[in-house]
C-alpha positions as CSV (number, residue, x, y, z in Angstrom):
1,M,0.2,0.4,-0.2
2,L,2.6,2.2,0.9
3,R,3.9,2.1,-2.7
4,I,1.0,3.1,-3.7
5,V,1.2,6.5,-1.7
6,V,5.0,7.2,-3.1
7,L,3.3,6.8,-6.7
8,F,0.7,9.5,-5.8
9,L,3.3,12.3,-3.5
10,S,4.4,13.7,-7.0
11,A,1.1,14.4,-7.8
12,L,0.1,15.8,-4.4
13,L,3.5,17.8,-4.8
14,V,2.1,19.1,-8.2
15,W,-1.0,20.2,-6.4
16,G,0.7,22.1,-3.6
17,C,3.0,23.9,-6.3
18,Q,-0.4,25.1,-7.9
19,S,-1.9,26.4,-4.9
20,S,1.1,27.9,-3.4
21,S,0.0,31.3,-4.6
22,V,-2.9,31.1,-2.1
23,D,-2.8,32.0,1.4
24,R,-3.9,28.8,3.3
25,Q,-4.9,30.7,5.9
26,S,-7.3,32.3,3.8
27,E,-8.6,28.9,2.6
28,N,-9.2,28.3,6.1
29,Q,-11.3,31.3,6.5
30,R,-13.2,30.2,3.5
31,Y,-14.0,27.1,4.3
32,T,-17.7,26.9,5.5
33,H,-19.2,24.2,7.6
34,D,-23.0,24.2,9.0
35,V,-22.7,24.0,12.9
36,T,-25.9,23.0,14.4
37,S,-24.9,21.7,17.8
38,L,-21.3,21.2,19.9
39,I,-21.3,17.9,19.1
40,T,-20.2,16.3,16.2
41,H,-20.0,12.6,14.9
42,G,-22.4,11.5,17.3
43,Y,-23.4,8.2,16.0
44,N,-19.9,6.5,16.2
45,Y,-18.8,4.2,19.0
46,I,-17.3,1.0,19.0
47,E,-17.7,-2.1,21.6
48,L,-15.4,-3.0,23.9
49,D,-16.6,-6.1,25.2
50,D,-19.9,-7.4,26.4
51,S,-20.8,-4.4,28.3
52,R,-19.1,-1.8,27.6
53,V,-19.4,1.1,24.8
54,K,-16.8,3.5,23.6
55,F,-19.1,6.6,22.3
56,L,-16.5,8.6,20.2
57,F,-17.9,12.0,19.5
58,H,-16.6,15.4,19.0
59,A,-17.4,18.4,21.5
60,P,-15.4,20.9,23.1
61,S,-12.2,20.2,25.6
62,G,-13.5,21.0,29.1
63,A,-17.2,20.4,28.5
64,T,-18.8,17.6,30.6
65,A,-20.7,15.0,28.7
66,T,-23.0,12.2,30.0
67,I,-24.3,9.5,27.8
68,F,-28.1,8.4,28.2
69,A,-29.3,5.3,26.8
70,G,-32.6,3.0,27.5
71,S,-34.6,0.8,25.3
72,S,-37.0,3.3,24.2
73,A,-36.5,7.4,24.6
74,D,-39.3,7.3,27.4
75,N,-36.5,5.4,29.8
76,L,-33.3,6.9,29.1
77,Q,-30.8,6.6,32.0
78,A,-27.7,8.2,32.6
79,M,-24.9,5.6,32.0
80,H,-21.8,7.6,32.6
81,T,-21.0,11.3,32.9
82,E,-17.1,12.9,32.6
83,K,-15.4,15.7,31.9
84,L,-13.8,15.9,28.2
85,S,-10.2,16.6,28.6
86,Y,-9.5,17.3,24.6
87,T,-12.4,17.8,21.8
88,F,-11.6,14.0,20.1
89,Q,-11.5,12.2,23.6
90,G,-15.0,10.3,23.6
91,I,-16.3,8.7,26.9
92,E,-16.6,4.6,27.9
93,A,-20.0,3.8,29.7
94,G,-21.0,0.3,30.6
95,G,-24.2,-1.5,31.9
96,F,-25.0,-2.7,28.5
97,E,-26.4,-6.3,28.1
98,P,-25.7,-8.7,24.8
99,G,-28.5,-9.5,22.4
100,R,-30.6,-5.9,23.8
101,D,-31.7,-2.9,21.5
102,Y,-30.7,0.4,23.0
103,V,-31.3,3.9,21.9
104,Y,-28.7,6.8,23.1
105,K,-28.3,10.0,23.2
106,I,-25.0,12.6,24.1
107,S,-25.8,15.4,26.4
108,V,-22.9,17.9,26.4
109,V,-22.8,21.1,29.1
110,S,-20.4,23.8,27.9
111,R,-20.5,27.3,29.1
112,G,-23.6,26.9,31.4
113,K,-25.6,25.5,28.2
114,I,-26.7,22.1,27.5
115,H,-26.4,20.7,24.3
116,E,-28.3,17.2,23.4
117,S,-27.6,14.7,20.2
118,P,-30.4,13.0,18.3
119,L,-31.2,9.6,19.5
120,Y,-29.3,7.3,17.9
121,P,-29.5,3.1,18.2
122,L,-27.4,0.5,19.3
123,R,-28.0,-3.0,19.2
124,K,-25.5,-4.7,22.3
125,Q,-23.1,-7.8,20.5
126,A,-22.1,-10.6,22.5
127,F,-17.9,-11.5,22.0
128,S,-16.6,-14.5,22.2
129,K,-13.2,-16.3,21.5
130,V,-12.5,-17.8,18.1
131,K,-10.3,-20.2,17.3
132,N,-7.3,-19.4,14.4
133,S,-7.4,-21.1,11.2
134,R,-6.4,-24.7,11.1
135,W,-5.2,-25.1,7.3
136,A,-3.6,-21.7,7.6
137,K,-0.9,-23.5,9.8
138,Q,0.7,-25.2,7.3
139,A,0.2,-23.3,4.3
140,V,2.8,-22.4,2.0
141,F,1.0,-19.2,0.4
142,Y,1.6,-17.8,-3.7
143,H,1.0,-13.9,-4.0
144,I,-0.3,-13.4,-7.2
145,F,-1.2,-9.4,-8.9
146,V,-3.7,-11.2,-11.1
147,R,-3.1,-8.6,-13.7
148,S,0.8,-9.7,-14.4
149,F,0.3,-13.7,-14.2
150,R,-1.0,-15.6,-17.2
151,D,-3.3,-14.1,-20.1
152,S,-5.9,-16.1,-21.4
153,D,-7.5,-14.3,-24.0
154,G,-4.7,-12.0,-25.6
155,D,-5.5,-8.9,-24.5
156,G,-2.3,-8.8,-22.7
157,I,-4.1,-8.4,-19.2
158,G,-3.6,-11.4,-16.7
159,D,-7.3,-12.7,-15.8
160,F,-8.8,-15.5,-13.6
161,N,-9.1,-17.9,-16.6
162,G,-5.2,-17.8,-16.7
163,I,-4.8,-18.5,-13.3
164,T,-7.0,-21.4,-13.6
165,E,-4.5,-22.6,-16.7
166,K,-1.3,-22.4,-14.3
167,L,-3.1,-24.3,-11.5
168,D,-1.2,-27.3,-12.5
169,Y,2.0,-25.2,-12.6
170,L,1.8,-24.0,-9.1
171,Q,0.6,-27.2,-7.8
172,Q,3.8,-28.9,-9.0
173,L,5.6,-25.9,-7.5
174,G,4.2,-27.3,-4.0
175,V,2.1,-24.0,-2.7
176,N,-1.3,-25.1,-1.3
177,A,-2.7,-21.5,-1.1
178,L,-3.1,-18.5,-3.0
179,W,-2.9,-14.1,-2.0
180,L,-5.0,-12.7,-4.8
181,L,-4.0,-8.8,-4.8
182,P,-7.1,-6.5,-5.2
183,M,-9.6,-8.3,-7.7
184,F,-12.6,-6.1,-7.0
185,D,-13.5,-3.8,-9.6
186,S,-11.3,-0.6,-9.2
187,P,-10.6,2.4,-11.8
188,S,-6.9,2.1,-11.1
189,Y,-4.3,-1.0,-12.4
190,H,-3.8,-2.0,-8.6
191,G,-7.0,-2.0,-7.4
192,F,-6.4,-0.9,-3.8
193,D,-9.4,1.7,-4.5
194,V,-12.4,-0.2,-4.5
195,Q,-15.7,1.2,-6.5
196,D,-17.5,-1.9,-6.4
197,Y,-17.3,-4.3,-3.1
198,Y,-19.5,-6.6,-5.0
199,A,-17.7,-7.1,-8.5
200,V,-14.8,-8.4,-9.9
201,E,-12.3,-6.4,-12.0
202,P,-13.8,-6.2,-15.6
203,D,-10.3,-6.6,-16.6
204,Y,-10.0,-10.3,-15.0
205,G,-13.1,-11.9,-16.7
206,T,-16.3,-12.4,-15.0
207,M,-18.2,-13.6,-11.8
208,Q,-18.2,-16.9,-13.4
209,D,-14.6,-17.2,-14.3
210,F,-13.6,-16.2,-10.6
211,E,-15.9,-19.0,-9.2
212,N,-14.5,-21.2,-11.7
213,L,-11.1,-20.4,-10.6
214,L,-12.4,-21.0,-6.6
215,V,-13.9,-24.8,-7.8
216,Q,-10.5,-25.6,-9.7
217,A,-8.3,-24.2,-6.8
218,E,-10.5,-26.6,-4.1
219,K,-10.1,-30.1,-6.7
220,R,-6.1,-29.4,-5.9
221,G,-6.2,-28.7,-2.6
222,I,-5.5,-25.3,-3.3
223,K,-6.8,-22.3,-0.8
224,I,-7.3,-18.8,-1.9
225,I,-7.7,-15.4,0.1
226,V,-8.2,-12.4,-1.7
227,D,-7.1,-9.0,-0.7
228,L,-9.8,-6.9,1.2
229,V,-9.5,-3.0,1.2
230,V,-11.7,-1.7,4.3
231,N,-9.3,1.2,5.3
232,H,-10.7,2.8,2.7
233,S,-12.5,2.9,-0.5
234,S,-12.4,4.4,-4.1
235,S,-13.7,8.0,-4.8
236,E,-15.8,6.6,-7.4
237,V,-17.5,4.4,-5.5
238,A,-21.2,4.8,-5.1
239,W,-21.5,5.5,-1.1
240,F,-19.0,8.4,-1.6
241,K,-20.0,9.7,-4.4
242,D,-23.6,9.8,-3.2
243,A,-21.7,11.4,0.5
244,L,-20.6,14.2,-1.7
245,R,-24.6,15.3,-1.8
246,G,-24.3,16.3,2.1
247,E,-25.8,15.7,5.9
248,D,-29.0,14.3,3.5
249,S,-27.3,11.4,2.2
250,P,-27.3,8.0,4.1
251,Y,-24.1,7.6,3.2
252,R,-22.6,10.9,4.9
253,H,-21.4,8.8,8.0
254,Y,-19.6,6.2,6.0
255,Y,-16.8,8.9,5.5
256,T,-15.3,11.2,7.9
257,W,-15.6,14.8,7.4
258,L,-13.8,17.5,8.4
259,D,-15.7,19.4,11.8
260,Q,-15.1,22.6,13.2
261,Y,-12.8,21.3,15.6
262,G,-10.6,19.5,13.1
263,N,-7.2,21.2,11.0
264,I,-7.3,21.2,7.4
265,D,-3.5,21.1,7.2
266,E,-3.3,18.1,9.5
267,S,-0.2,16.1,8.4
268,G,0.3,12.2,8.5
269,P,3.0,10.1,9.8
270,W,5.0,10.6,6.4
271,G,4.2,14.5,6.3
272,Q,1.1,13.3,4.0
273,M,-2.0,15.7,4.1
274,L,-4.4,14.0,5.8
275,W,-7.7,15.8,4.5
276,S,-8.9,15.8,1.1
277,P,-10.8,19.3,0.0
278,V,-13.9,19.2,-1.7
279,K,-14.4,22.7,-3.9
280,D,-17.2,24.7,-5.6
281,D,-17.3,25.7,-9.1
282,K,-15.8,28.9,-7.6
283,D,-12.9,26.7,-6.2
284,R,-13.6,27.3,-3.0
285,I,-13.1,25.0,-0.2
286,T,-16.5,23.7,0.9
287,E,-15.9,21.0,3.3
288,A,-13.0,18.1,3.7
289,Y,-12.9,14.4,4.1
290,L,-10.2,12.1,5.6
291,S,-7.8,10.1,3.1
292,T,-4.9,8.7,4.9
293,F,-3.3,7.4,1.6
294,V,-4.6,10.2,-1.6
295,G,-7.6,11.9,-2.3
296,E,-9.0,9.2,-4.4
297,M,-9.1,7.0,-1.5
298,P,-11.2,8.5,1.3
299,D,-11.2,6.6,4.8
300,L,-14.2,4.8,5.3
301,N,-15.2,5.5,9.0
302,L,-15.1,2.5,11.1
303,R,-16.5,4.0,13.8
304,S,-20.1,4.0,12.5
305,P,-21.9,0.9,12.9
306,E,-23.6,1.1,10.0
307,V,-20.0,0.9,7.6
308,R,-19.0,-1.8,10.4
309,Q,-22.2,-3.5,9.0
310,E,-21.7,-3.3,5.7
311,I,-17.8,-4.4,5.9
312,K,-19.4,-7.8,7.3
313,K,-21.9,-8.0,4.4
314,V,-19.4,-7.6,1.9
315,A,-17.4,-10.1,3.8
316,K,-20.0,-12.8,3.8
317,F,-20.6,-12.3,0.3
318,W,-17.4,-13.4,-1.1
319,L,-17.0,-16.0,1.9
320,D,-20.5,-17.7,0.6
321,K,-18.5,-17.4,-2.8
322,G,-15.7,-19.8,-1.5
323,V,-13.4,-17.4,-0.6
324,D,-10.7,-19.1,2.6
325,G,-10.4,-15.7,4.0
326,F,-8.7,-12.2,3.2
327,R,-5.8,-10.0,3.4
328,L,-6.5,-7.2,5.3
329,D,-5.0,-4.1,3.5
330,A,-3.8,-1.4,5.9
331,S,-4.7,-3.2,9.2
332,R,-3.0,-0.6,11.5
333,H,-4.4,2.4,10.0
334,I,-8.1,1.8,10.7
335,D,-8.2,4.6,13.3
336,D,-4.7,6.3,13.6
337,M,-6.3,8.6,16.1
338,D,-7.4,5.8,18.8
339,M,-6.1,2.4,18.2
340,T,-9.0,0.9,20.2
341,V,-11.2,1.2,17.5
342,T,-8.7,-0.7,15.4
343,H,-8.2,-3.3,17.7
344,R,-11.8,-3.6,18.5
345,W,-12.8,-3.5,14.8
346,W,-10.5,-6.2,13.8
347,K,-11.8,-8.2,17.1
348,E,-15.3,-7.6,16.2
349,F,-14.6,-8.6,12.1
350,N,-12.6,-11.9,12.9
351,Q,-15.5,-12.9,14.9
352,F,-18.4,-12.0,12.5
353,V,-16.5,-14.1,9.7
354,K,-15.6,-17.3,11.9
355,S,-19.4,-17.5,12.8
356,V,-19.5,-17.6,8.6
357,D,-16.3,-19.7,7.9
358,S,-15.3,-21.0,11.3
359,D,-12.1,-22.1,9.4
360,A,-11.3,-18.7,7.5
361,F,-8.0,-17.2,7.6
362,L,-7.4,-13.5,8.3
363,V,-3.9,-12.1,7.7
364,G,-3.2,-8.4,8.6
365,E,-0.8,-5.7,6.8
366,A,0.1,-4.4,10.4
367,W,3.1,-2.8,8.7
368,Y,5.5,-1.6,11.4
369,G,9.1,-1.4,12.0
370,N,9.3,-3.7,15.2
371,N,7.8,-6.9,16.3
372,E,6.4,-5.3,19.5
373,E,4.0,-3.0,17.6
374,I,2.8,-5.7,15.4
375,A,2.0,-8.1,18.4
376,P,-1.2,-6.8,20.1
377,F,-2.6,-7.7,16.5
378,F,-2.4,-11.4,17.3
379,A,-5.1,-10.9,19.7
380,D,-7.1,-9.2,17.1
381,M,-6.9,-12.0,13.9
382,D,-5.1,-15.1,12.9
383,S,-2.0,-13.7,11.8
384,S,0.1,-10.2,10.4
385,F,2.5,-10.1,8.2
386,N,6.3,-10.0,10.0
387,F,7.7,-6.9,8.0
388,P,10.8,-6.8,10.1
389,M,11.6,-10.2,9.5
390,N,11.7,-9.8,5.7
391,K,14.8,-7.5,6.5
392,A,16.1,-9.8,8.7
393,L,16.0,-12.3,6.3
394,I,17.4,-10.1,3.3
395,K,20.3,-9.2,5.8
396,A,21.2,-12.6,6.5
397,A,21.1,-13.6,2.8
398,Q,23.4,-10.9,2.9
399,G,25.6,-12.7,5.1
400,D,24.6,-11.2,8.5
401,S,22.3,-13.1,10.4
402,I,22.3,-11.2,14.0
403,E,19.2,-9.6,13.7
404,L,17.1,-13.2,12.4
405,Q,18.5,-14.8,15.0
406,Q,17.5,-12.5,17.4
407,M,14.2,-12.6,16.3
408,M,13.9,-16.0,16.3
409,Q,14.8,-16.3,20.0
410,K,12.3,-13.5,21.1
411,L,9.0,-13.8,18.9
412,P,7.7,-17.4,20.3
413,S,7.3,-15.4,24.0
414,L,6.2,-11.7,22.0
415,Y,3.7,-13.1,20.4
416,G,2.9,-16.4,22.3
417,D,2.1,-14.1,25.4
418,V,-0.7,-12.2,23.3
419,N,-2.0,-15.3,21.3
420,R,-0.2,-18.8,22.2
421,D,-2.1,-20.2,18.6
422,Y,-0.4,-17.3,16.8
423,I,0.4,-17.4,13.4
424,D,3.2,-15.7,12.0
425,S,3.2,-14.7,7.9
426,I,6.5,-14.3,6.9
427,F,8.1,-13.5,3.1
428,I,11.0,-12.6,1.8
429,T,9.3,-9.6,-0.3
430,N,6.0,-8.6,-1.6
431,H,4.2,-6.3,-4.1
432,D,5.3,-3.2,-2.3
433,L,9.1,-3.9,-1.6
434,D,11.8,-4.8,-4.2
435,R,12.4,-7.9,-5.5
436,V,15.1,-10.1,-3.8
437,S,16.9,-10.5,-6.5
438,Y,17.4,-6.9,-6.6
439,H,18.7,-6.9,-3.1
440,L,20.9,-9.5,-3.8
441,K,22.1,-8.4,-7.1
442,P,23.7,-10.0,-9.2
443,N,24.4,-13.0,-7.1
444,R,21.7,-15.7,-7.8
445,E,23.6,-18.4,-5.0
446,R,22.3,-15.9,-2.6
447,T,19.0,-15.6,-4.0
448,R,18.7,-19.1,-3.3
449,L,19.7,-18.9,-0.1
450,A,17.3,-16.2,0.7
451,A,14.9,-19.0,-0.3
452,S,16.5,-21.7,1.7
453,L,16.4,-19.1,5.3
454,L,12.5,-18.2,4.4
455,L,11.5,-21.7,3.9
456,T,13.1,-23.4,6.8
457,M,11.7,-20.0,9.0
458,P,8.8,-20.9,11.8
459,G,5.3,-19.8,10.3
460,T,3.1,-19.3,7.4
461,P,5.6,-18.4,4.4
462,F,4.2,-16.3,1.5
463,I,6.3,-16.4,-1.6
464,Y,5.8,-13.5,-4.5
465,Y,4.8,-14.5,-7.6
466,G,7.9,-14.5,-10.0
467,D,10.5,-15.0,-6.9
468,E,10.5,-18.7,-7.3
469,L,12.7,-17.6,-10.9
470,G,14.6,-14.6,-9.5
471,Q,12.6,-11.8,-11.3
472,R,14.3,-8.6,-10.8
473,G,12.3,-5.4,-9.8
474,H,12.9,-2.1,-7.9
475,Y,10.7,0.7,-6.7
476,D,7.7,0.7,-9.0
477,H,8.7,-2.2,-11.4
478,V,8.0,-5.3,-8.7
479,R,4.5,-5.8,-10.5
480,L,5.5,-6.6,-13.8
481,P,4.6,-9.6,-15.8
482,F,5.4,-12.9,-14.7
483,E,8.0,-14.4,-17.1
484,W,6.7,-17.8,-18.9
485,Y,9.0,-18.4,-21.8
486,A,12.7,-17.5,-22.4
487,A,12.4,-15.0,-25.1
488,N,9.9,-13.2,-22.7
489,A,7.1,-13.0,-25.1
490,G,4.4,-15.6,-25.9
491,T,1.2,-17.3,-25.4
492,G,-0.2,-16.5,-22.1
493,M,2.2,-13.7,-21.2
494,T,0.9,-10.4,-20.3
495,T,2.1,-7.6,-22.1
496,W,0.2,-4.8,-20.2
497,R,4.0,-3.0,-18.8
498,K,6.8,-3.7,-20.4
499,S,10.1,-2.9,-18.6
500,S,14.2,-3.8,-19.0
501,F,13.8,-5.7,-15.7
502,N,12.2,-8.0,-18.0
503,R,14.7,-9.5,-20.8
504,A,14.5,-12.3,-23.6
505,D,17.5,-15.1,-22.5
506,D,18.4,-14.1,-19.3
507,G,17.8,-17.9,-17.7
508,I,14.3,-15.9,-16.1
509,S,11.8,-17.8,-17.0
510,V,9.7,-20.8,-16.1
511,E,10.9,-22.6,-20.1
512,E,14.4,-22.1,-19.4
513,Q,14.6,-23.0,-15.5
514,Q,11.5,-26.3,-15.6
515,D,13.9,-29.0,-16.7
516,D,17.0,-27.7,-14.9
517,P,17.8,-29.7,-11.7
518,N,19.8,-26.8,-10.3
519,S,17.7,-23.9,-11.2
520,L,16.3,-21.7,-8.5
521,L,12.5,-22.9,-9.6
522,N,13.6,-26.5,-8.6
523,H,15.6,-25.4,-6.0
524,Y,11.8,-23.7,-4.4
525,R,10.1,-27.2,-5.6
526,K,12.4,-29.2,-3.4
527,L,12.2,-26.8,-0.1
528,I,8.3,-26.5,-0.3
529,E,8.5,-30.3,-0.7
530,V,10.3,-31.0,2.0
531,R,8.7,-28.1,4.8
532,K,5.1,-30.0,4.0
533,A,6.4,-33.4,4.3
534,H,8.2,-32.3,8.2
535,P,5.7,-30.1,10.0
536,A,7.9,-29.1,12.4
537,L,9.4,-26.6,10.1
538,F,5.8,-24.8,10.6
539,R,5.3,-25.1,14.2
540,G,7.8,-26.7,15.6
541,K,10.0,-25.6,18.3
542,Y,13.4,-23.6,17.4
543,K,16.7,-23.1,18.9
544,I,19.6,-21.3,18.0
545,R,22.8,-23.9,17.7
546,S,26.5,-22.5,18.6
547,C,28.3,-22.6,15.7
548,S,30.9,-20.3,13.2
549,L,29.8,-16.4,13.1
550,D,30.0,-18.0,9.0
551,L,27.2,-20.1,9.5
552,L,23.5,-20.3,10.8
553,C,22.7,-23.5,12.7
554,Y,19.3,-24.1,14.4
555,S,17.8,-27.3,15.5
556,V,14.0,-27.9,15.1
557,K,11.7,-30.3,17.3
558,K,7.9,-31.5,17.0
559,K,6.2,-34.4,18.0
560,G,9.2,-36.8,17.4
561,T,10.8,-35.0,14.6
562,N,14.1,-33.9,14.8
563,L,15.8,-31.4,12.0
564,F,19.3,-29.6,12.2
565,V,19.1,-26.6,9.8
566,I,22.6,-25.1,8.6
567,H,23.2,-22.1,6.2
568,N,26.1,-21.5,5.1
569,L,26.3,-17.8,4.6
570,T,29.8,-17.2,3.4
571,D,30.9,-17.6,-0.6
572,K,33.5,-20.3,0.8
573,P,33.2,-23.9,1.7
574,Q,32.4,-24.3,5.4
575,Q,32.0,-27.3,7.7
576,Y,30.3,-27.8,10.7
577,Q,31.2,-31.1,13.2
578,F,28.7,-32.5,15.8
579,S,30.2,-33.0,19.0
580,K,28.5,-36.3,19.1
581,E,31.1,-39.2,17.6
582,G,29.5,-41.6,14.6
583,L,26.0,-39.5,14.3
584,T,24.4,-40.4,11.2
585,T,22.7,-38.0,9.6
586,K,20.6,-37.3,5.9
587,D,20.3,-33.8,4.0
588,L,16.9,-33.8,2.8
589,L,17.7,-31.5,0.2
590,T,20.3,-33.8,-1.5
591,E,19.6,-37.1,-0.2
592,Q,23.4,-37.0,0.9
593,Q,24.4,-38.9,4.2
594,F,27.2,-37.5,6.3
595,E,28.8,-38.8,9.9
596,S,29.7,-36.3,12.5
597,T,31.5,-33.6,9.8
598,I,28.6,-31.7,7.9
599,L,30.0,-30.1,4.4
600,L,28.6,-27.2,3.1
601,A,29.5,-25.6,-0.5
602,P,29.2,-21.7,-0.8
603,L,25.6,-20.4,0.2
604,Q,24.7,-23.9,0.6
605,S,21.7,-24.7,3.2
606,R,21.3,-28.6,4.3
607,I,18.2,-29.8,6.4
608,L,19.6,-32.6,8.3
609,V,17.5,-35.2,10.1
610,P,19.2,-38.3,12.2
611,E,19.2,-41.8,10.4
């Protein structure tokens, strides 16, 4: 997602230059808003547990606010009174019963005057613990950008039928799950701005084509999760277009509009403007809406119970179609002002999804630079992507495994203290990051080492399409056509995007690697085969073992399975000596046998099992 933001920043910069002659203060003075009450955003709340609710209205700092609630307007009772320390504080109130319908209103006393909101409905739900997906604990995912993977109809654009045509290839690779990047109807090439949550992207085919893909994948034992973008929508979605009509729109509260307490010049975590202006025909700013990423992607207001219900409806629609779960885009950004909303929403969503499909898998994009900030999300959903490990794996493939070792040692307790059944989603690159071969250029053996590291780590691994071939790419060239043929052209290859990173006869294609036993493609196949045959590699007990700094060594144990993994991080031959004399082991990757002394070629990995 952040890659898209970078691509839009230049456009925002141009907008800023065009408006540089306009004094920002005078623009703020021209901003108009019909203020009928000191209380705004009254129909925003999030449920905290079975009895408590956090009401997320805006009111003046220093005012005293009271929540009144009851079964009807005739029997309202004061649930909680509190003096507001700041405008956006909101207040928590308890005493609600699960399964009951309520109405509530907010009363605010400010400067001696009482201001009251309208009555709003509230249906209190019950919360319960849900179990994590079972199948995802031993899944090997393949991450596909549909537009680039396989073209079935000759229009140059990848499609659902193209993936269906190549399910046998994916099955031979060994993966048993697919993650499809956004495939809902969208005005952009990337799809992260959805304009119809109940329709597929027309470029990719029909709903029938997608349903057939699900059926054919299921026949091969392959699960499919799809990207679900609910932090924001497209500005072209019907909800937003209708919301622009004003307060009379039933979709107005689907989005967050700047009120008298906000600041149109507020900036976000990477310096971007948070509020996108709406202008009249005289170029005057009449209102503004929250858009964490870019103006074309207005933030959905997950503080609204009606928006939450809409997103649940969307999820059920696709689960009923047969998808096996969702990758949740920008999961950390649902409410940057109040992380309680973010975490409670994902708990609520997870519970709903599991009520539809108890084995569905949810994995979030909680993009943080450290595991400590990712950890709380394991209380909300099955899994989150391990972004710090992405960097540590690449660094280890470059020869320095210290960060990776530290991570392997701390994560079981860090994540396990939040959820003993956590699923760590691990990867070395994705659609927002430079290709791993770009980081490790021009050394193809180090690219093999990166694959060996990823597929011998604990967790659920995700392989980005083309990484099994060593495809290259940097910056906005990481979603290029998948390379099927040596000529970089042929039936089924997508042509929607050209790049110097895709070249003919460079050894990076299925055709060139398919029958080469020493190719990167067949290395991936063998690693996946070994991993699936030894489930300890997914969820076993890992322990770092003492060895030379030139090596990375660890044992893996689970229910009678004992493995010993050694990676040579150097360009020179190395050896490892077991302390136990006469110990015979077999390398699962090469079938070679060793007695006590293990020999490793430069940058070679071995997965050893006692004979």
